[in-house]
N, C-alpha and C positions, 0 to 999 in steps of 0.2 A: 809318297803315295803308298798305301797299303796293298795287300794282295787278297784275292778271294779264291776260294775253292768251290768249284761248281761240280755237282754230282749228277750224272745222267745214267739211265738204263737204256742200252741199245738192244733192240729186239730184232733178231733175224726174221725174215719173212718165210723162211723154210729151215727145217732141221739140217739140211745139207750145207748150209752156209758155214764156212770155216771161221770160228770166232778168233782163232789165233791170227789168221790173216787180217781180220777186221781190226783187231787190237794193234797190229803192226802198221795198219794204214791210218789210224786215228791221228798220230802226230802231224802228218802231212796235210790234214784238213783244218788244222787249228791256225788262228792268227799268229803272226810272227812273235808276238809278245806273250803267248800262252804256251803251256806245255802239259803233256800228259803226266799227271802225278802218280796215279796208280790205276790198275784195272783188275777186275776179277770176273771170271766166268761163273755163273750161277744157274743151275738147272731151274727151268721155269715150268713148263707144262707141255704135254704132247711131244716130247722129244726136243723141244726148243731149249737152247742155252742162251740166256740173257748175258750181256756183257755190261757190267757196271764200271763206269769210268769216272775218274776224278781229274778235272782240268784245273790247273793253277794259272792264274793270270793277274795282272794289275787291276785294281779297283778303279775302273774307268767306264765312262758312258759308252754303250754300244758293244761291250765285250760279250755279253750273253748272246745277243743277236748274231754276232760274228761266229761264235763257237757253235751255236745251233745251226746256222747256215752251213758251216763246214761239216758237221756231223751228219746233217741231212743229205749231204752229197755222197755219202757212202752207199754203194750199190747193194740192194737187198736188205737194207737196214731201216728200221723205223725207230722213232723216239717218242713212244707213247707218253703223253702227259708233259713232255718237255723236261724242264729242270726239276730234279728231285729235291735238291737242297743247295744252299749256299752258305758259306761262312766267311 
């Protein structure tokens, strides 16, 4: 079975949200067979810092839904548009 890389942009609901703490919390929200591959904070607008994350996991049915459900559970974070890309 191959692997996929899923890229997401996580947007804080407020500029006071600590993106370092959010990045540290991401791995605990992922399915057991997925892992955080990389992450990068990017200035966005109005003082907001977006967090772009890359999640690596097996190419299997349901993975995207499970990852998105986990990321959606992060408090104070939105995932506008969902998945940015997959490889």
